[in-house]
C-alpha positions as CSV (number, residue, x, y, z in Angstrom):
1,X,120.3,108.7,119.3
2,X,117.9,111.6,118.7
3,X,114.2,111.2,118.5
4,X,114.2,112.5,115.0
5,X,116.8,110.0,113.9
6,X,114.8,107.2,115.4
7,X,111.7,108.4,113.5
8,X,113.6,108.6,110.3
9,X,114.9,105.1,110.8
10,X,111.5,103.7,111.7
11,X,109.9,105.3,108.7
12,X,112.6,104.0,106.3
13,X,112.2,100.5,107.7
14,X,108.4,100.7,107.3
15,X,108.7,101.8,103.7
16,X,111.2,99.0,102.9
17,X,109.0,96.4,104.6
18,X,105.9,97.6,102.8
19,X,107.6,97.6,99.4
20,X,108.4,93.9,100.0
21,X,104.8,93.3,101.1
22,X,103.5,94.9,97.9
23,X,105.9,92.7,95.9
24,X,104.5,89.6,97.6
25,X,100.8,90.4,97.9
26,X,100.3,93.0,95.2
27,X,99.3,96.7,95.7
28,X,95.6,95.8,96.1
29,X,96.1,93.3,99.0
30,X,99.2,94.7,100.7
31,X,97.4,97.0,103.2
32,X,95.1,94.3,104.3
33,X,97.9,91.7,104.6
34,X,99.8,94.1,106.8
35,X,97.0,94.3,109.4
36,X,96.1,90.6,109.2
37,X,99.6,89.6,110.2
38,X,100.0,87.8,106.8
39,X,102.8,90.3,105.9
40,X,105.1,89.3,108.7
41,X,106.8,86.6,106.6
42,X,108.1,83.1,107.4
43,X,111.1,82.7,109.6
44,X,114.3,83.2,107.6
45,X,112.5,85.0,104.7
46,X,113.4,88.4,103.5
47,X,109.9,89.6,104.4
48,X,110.4,88.5,108.0
49,X,113.8,90.1,108.1
50,X,112.3,93.4,107.0
51,X,109.4,93.1,109.4
52,X,111.6,92.3,112.3
53,X,113.8,95.4,111.5
54,X,110.7,97.6,111.2
55,X,109.4,96.4,114.6
56,X,112.8,97.0,116.2
57,X,113.0,100.5,114.9
58,X,109.4,101.3,115.6
59,X,109.7,100.1,119.2
60,X,112.9,102.1,119.7
61,X,111.1,105.3,118.5
62,X,108.0,104.6,120.6
63,X,110.1,104.0,123.7
64,X,111.6,107.5,123.5
65,X,108.3,109.0,122.5
66,X,106.6,107.6,125.7
67,X,109.4,108.7,127.9
68,X,108.9,112.3,126.7
69,X,105.1,112.2,127.4
70,X,105.5,111.3,131.1
C-alpha cells in the first residue's frame, strides 16, 4: 500500500473518530477529551471501535514514514 493511501486512510479514520467524539462530548470538550484519553470509549462501544481503527491506520502510516526517514 502506498504511503499516500495510508495517510488518506489514517486521516479519514481520525475524522470519523473525532466526529463521534464531538457527538459524545460536544464540540467544546471534544479536543480536551481526545488528549485526556476520555475519548477512547468503553470496550465494545462505537467510540472504541472508531478509536481502535484510527490507531491501527495511524500506526500503519507512521511505520512507513519512519522507514523512509532512516
